C-alpha positions as CSV (number, residue, x, y, z in Angstrom):
1,X,0.2,0.2,0.1
2,X,1.3,3.3,-1.3
3,X,0.1,6.4,0.8
4,X,-1.1,9.6,-1.4
5,X,-0.1,12.0,1.4
6,X,3.1,13.7,2.4
7,X,5.7,12.5,4.7
8,X,6.1,14.0,7.9
9,X,9.4,16.5,8.8
10,X,11.7,14.0,10.7
11,X,10.3,10.7,9.5
12,X,12.5,7.5,8.1
13,X,11.6,7.0,4.1
14,X,12.7,4.2,1.7
15,X,13.1,5.1,-1.5
16,X,14.9,3.9,-4.6
17,X,17.6,6.1,-6.3
18,X,16.4,7.3,-9.7
19,X,18.6,9.3,-10.9
20,X,22.4,11.0,-9.4
21,X,23.7,14.5,-10.2
22,X,26.5,16.6,-9.4
23,X,24.7,18.3,-7.0
24,X,22.7,15.3,-5.4
25,X,20.9,12.2,-5.7
26,X,17.3,12.0,-6.5
27,X,15.1,9.1,-4.4
28,X,11.7,7.7,-5.6
29,X,9.5,7.0,-2.4
30,X,8.4,3.7,-2.3
31,X,5.9,4.5,0.5
32,X,4.0,7.3,-1.1
33,X,2.1,7.7,-4.2
34,X,4.1,9.7,-6.7
35,X,6.7,11.4,-4.2
36,X,10.0,12.0,-4.9
37,X,12.6,13.0,-2.5
38,X,16.4,15.0,-3.4
39,X,19.2,14.4,-1.1
40,X,21.7,17.1,-1.9
41,X,25.3,16.0,-2.0
42,X,26.1,17.8,1.7
43,X,23.2,15.0,2.8
44,X,24.5,11.8,1.0
45,X,27.7,10.9,2.9
46,X,29.7,12.3,5.6
47,X,32.7,14.4,4.9
48,X,33.9,15.7,1.3
49,X,32.3,14.1,-1.3
50,X,34.3,13.7,-5.1
51,X,32.0,11.8,-6.8
52,X,28.5,11.0,-5.8
53,X,28.5,7.7,-7.5
54,X,31.1,6.3,-5.3
55,X,28.7,6.6,-2.3
56,X,25.2,5.6,-4.4
57,X,24.3,4.2,-7.5
58,X,21.0,4.2,-9.4
59,X,18.4,1.7,-8.6
60,X,19.8,1.1,-4.8
61,X,17.0,1.1,-2.5
62,X,18.1,3.5,0.7
63,X,16.8,5.1,3.8
64,X,16.6,8.4,4.0
65,X,15.2,11.0,6.5
66,X,13.0,13.4,5.9
67,X,14.6,16.8,6.2
68,X,11.9,19.2,5.2
69,X,8.1,19.0,3.0
70,X,7.3,22.0,0.8
71,X,4.1,21.1,-0.7
72,X,3.4,24.2,-2.8
73,X,7.1,23.6,-4.9
74,X,6.2,19.8,-4.6
75,X,9.7,19.8,-2.9
76,X,10.7,16.5,-0.2
77,X,14.6,17.8,1.3
78,X,16.1,14.2,2.3
79,X,19.6,13.5,4.0
80,X,20.9,10.0,3.2
81,X,23.9,10.8,6.1
82,X,21.8,11.0,8.6
83,X,20.6,7.4,8.9
84,X,22.5,5.4,11.2
85,X,22.9,1.1,10.3
86,X,20.5,0.5,12.8
87,X,17.8,2.7,11.9
88,X,18.2,1.7,8.2
89,X,17.7,-2.2,9.1
90,X,14.6,-1.4,11.1
91,X,12.9,0.9,8.5
92,X,13.9,-1.8,5.6
93,X,12.2,-4.9,7.7
94,X,9.2,-2.7,8.3
95,X,8.8,-2.1,4.8
96,X,9.2,-5.4,3.8
97,X,6.7,-6.1,6.7
98,X,4.1,-3.9,5.0
99,X,4.7,-5.2,1.7
100,X,3.8,-8.8,2.9
101,X,0.5,-6.9,4.9
102,X,-0.4,-5.4,1.4
103,X,-0.4,-9.0,-0.2
104,X,-1.9,-10.1,2.3
105,X,-5.1,-7.8,1.9
106,X,-4.9,-9.0,-1.9
107,X,-5.2,-12.7,-0.2
108,X,-8.0,-11.7,1.8
109,X,-10.0,-9.6,-0.3
110,X,-8.9,-10.9,-3.8
111,X,-7.4,-9.3,-6.7
112,X,-10.1,-7.4,-7.9
113,X,-10.3,-5.7,-4.2
114,X,-12.2,-2.1,-5.0
115,X,-9.8,0.8,-3.6
116,X,-12.5,1.7,-1.0
117,X,-12.5,-1.2,0.3
118,X,-8.6,-1.8,0.6
119,X,-9.2,1.6,2.1
120,X,-11.8,1.1,4.3
121,X,-10.5,-2.0,6.1
122,X,-6.4,-1.0,6.1
123,X,-7.5,2.4,7.7
124,X,-9.7,0.6,9.9
125,X,-6.8,-2.0,11.1
126,X,-4.1,1.1,11.3
127,X,-6.8,2.6,13.9
128,X,-6.0,0.0,16.4
129,X,-2.7,-1.0,15.5
130,X,0.8,0.9,14.3
131,X,0.8,-0.8,11.0
132,X,-1.1,-3.4,8.5
133,X,1.5,-6.1,9.7
134,X,0.8,-5.7,13.3
135,X,-3.1,-5.9,12.8
136,X,-2.3,-9.1,11.0
137,X,0.2,-10.9,13.2
138,X,-2.3,-10.3,16.5
139,X,-4.9,-11.7,14.2
140,X,-2.7,-14.6,13.8
141,X,-1.9,-15.3,17.3
142,X,-5.2,-14.1,19.0
143,X,-8.0,-14.7,16.7
144,X,-10.8,-12.8,16.1
145,X,-10.6,-11.3,19.5
146,X,-7.8,-9.5,18.1
147,X,-9.9,-7.5,15.9
148,X,-12.7,-7.3,18.4
149,X,-12.3,-3.1,18.5
150,X,-11.9,-2.9,15.0
151,X,-14.4,-1.4,12.9
152,X,-14.9,-4.3,10.2
153,X,-17.5,-6.6,9.7
154,X,-17.9,-10.5,10.3
155,X,-16.9,-11.3,7.4
156,X,-14.1,-9.3,7.1
157,X,-12.8,-10.3,10.6
158,X,-13.0,-14.0,9.2
159,X,-10.9,-13.0,5.9
160,X,-8.4,-11.1,7.7
161,X,-7.5,-14.2,10.4
162,X,-7.9,-16.9,7.9
163,X,-5.0,-15.4,5.5
164,X,-3.1,-14.1,8.9
165,X,-3.0,-17.8,10.3
166,X,-2.2,-19.2,7.1
167,X,0.5,-16.9,6.2
168,X,2.0,-15.3,9.3
169,X,5.3,-16.3,10.9
170,X,4.5,-15.8,14.5
171,X,7.3,-16.0,17.4
172,X,6.9,-17.9,19.9
173,X,8.8,-18.2,23.4
174,X,8.4,-20.9,26.1
175,X,8.9,-21.2,29.8
176,X,8.9,-23.7,32.2
177,X,7.8,-23.5,35.7
178,X,7.3,-26.4,38.3
179,X,4.6,-27.3,40.9
180,X,5.0,-29.9,43.9
181,X,1.5,-31.3,44.8
182,X,1.1,-33.4,48.1
183,X,-2.8,-34.1,49.3
184,X,-2.7,-36.4,53.0
185,X,-6.3,-37.5,52.3
186,X,-7.2,-40.7,50.9
187,X,-8.2,-39.5,47.7
188,X,-5.0,-37.7,47.5
189,X,-4.7,-38.9,44.1
190,X,-7.7,-38.4,42.7
191,X,-7.4,-34.9,44.5
192,X,-3.9,-33.8,42.4
193,X,-5.1,-35.5,39.5
194,X,-7.8,-32.7,39.6
195,X,-5.6,-30.3,40.4
196,X,-3.4,-31.3,37.6
197,X,-6.3,-31.0,35.3
198,X,-7.1,-27.4,36.9
199,X,-3.4,-26.5,36.2
200,X,-4.0,-27.3,32.7
201,X,-7.0,-24.9,32.3
202,X,-9.3,-28.5,32.1
203,X,-8.8,-28.3,28.2
204,X,-9.9,-24.5,27.7
205,X,-6.7,-22.2,27.6
206,X,-6.7,-18.5,25.3
207,X,-6.1,-18.6,22.0
208,X,-2.5,-18.6,21.0
209,X,-1.7,-20.2,24.0
210,X,0.0,-23.7,24.3
211,X,0.1,-25.3,27.7
212,X,1.4,-28.6,28.8
213,X,1.2,-30.2,32.6
214,X,3.5,-33.5,32.8
215,X,4.8,-35.6,35.6
216,X,8.2,-34.9,36.5
217,X,8.3,-37.5,39.7
218,X,6.4,-37.5,42.7
219,X,5.2,-35.2,44.3
220,X,6.9,-32.5,41.6
221,X,5.0,-32.0,38.3
222,X,6.1,-29.7,35.1
223,X,4.0,-26.9,33.8
224,X,5.4,-25.4,30.3
225,X,3.6,-22.7,28.7
226,X,4.3,-21.8,24.8
227,X,3.1,-17.7,24.0
228,X,4.0,-15.2,21.8
229,X,6.0,-13.1,24.3
230,X,8.0,-14.0,27.8
231,X,5.4,-11.2,29.1
232,X,1.9,-13.3,28.2
233,X,4.2,-16.4,28.7
234,X,4.9,-16.1,32.7
235,X,1.4,-14.8,33.4
236,X,-0.1,-18.0,31.9
237,X,2.3,-20.2,33.9
238,X,1.4,-18.3,37.2
239,X,-2.1,-19.0,36.4
240,X,-1.8,-22.4,35.9
241,X,0.0,-22.3,38.8
242,X,-3.0,-20.7,41.1
243,X,-5.4,-22.9,39.6
244,X,-3.3,-26.0,41.1
245,X,-3.0,-24.4,43.9
246,X,-6.3,-23.8,44.8
247,X,-7.7,-27.2,43.7
248,X,-5.3,-28.8,45.7
249,X,-5.9,-26.5,48.7
250,X,-9.6,-26.9,48.5
251,X,-8.6,-30.4,49.5
252,X,-6.6,-29.9,52.1
253,X,-3.0,-30.3,50.3
254,X,-0.3,-27.9,49.7
255,X,1.3,-26.8,46.1
256,X,5.1,-25.5,46.0
257,X,6.4,-23.6,43.4
258,X,9.5,-23.2,42.4
259,X,11.0,-22.6,38.5
260,X,13.9,-25.3,38.7
261,X,13.8,-29.0,38.8
262,X,15.0,-30.8,41.9
263,X,18.7,-31.6,42.2
264,X,17.4,-35.2,42.8
265,X,14.9,-35.1,39.9
266,X,18.1,-34.8,37.9
């Protein structure tokens, strides 16, 4: 998707070197429709420049900082030298992600999707997320729940979720904890089994979360959580332990939580 407006002063933009002159470099902006900027020779690289072509080549993709925008004269002043390597890599990745999201929009709504529908869906997603890519990533992880505050029809939500789950590679993290369960009553085995089922959510866990409870060695049990990020994973782990503790204590038992396996179980 290309924006029809103008970039903001201070914004980082991705462009392709279109023409090289003695006084600077003309850059076609990849993210904006029919927008072209100029990086003066003094803004191409640090230090004295003898030949601009020693630093850039025609057709090269560059990341530049917007120094000034003059809409009346259709002029955008750019600086290539003011972008460090970290900013360049981060911006290029962001741009590539948005290109992916643009393809996903086409997959979700068809090659013949109208500009009006595309714009309406994109704007609705951007009203809740920083980028289209972020919206698709959230849909891949959390399903329709991620889009409940987005102004889309049920059919549009379903289309986004289906495409997201087929195409988005979601990063996941794993966290593990251990809980010792003891119950002195005659039905202790059944009570512990009930507590383990409670720890596992009785089969009901949030979308995008994987929760596994396994036996290590009496009285120790392992709880492993797979989630999109550490904050969520840690929260789900604590919740699982809390469910187990509540269930076992209801039968007069105890639950002791720890992050490392006991040495005698190694």
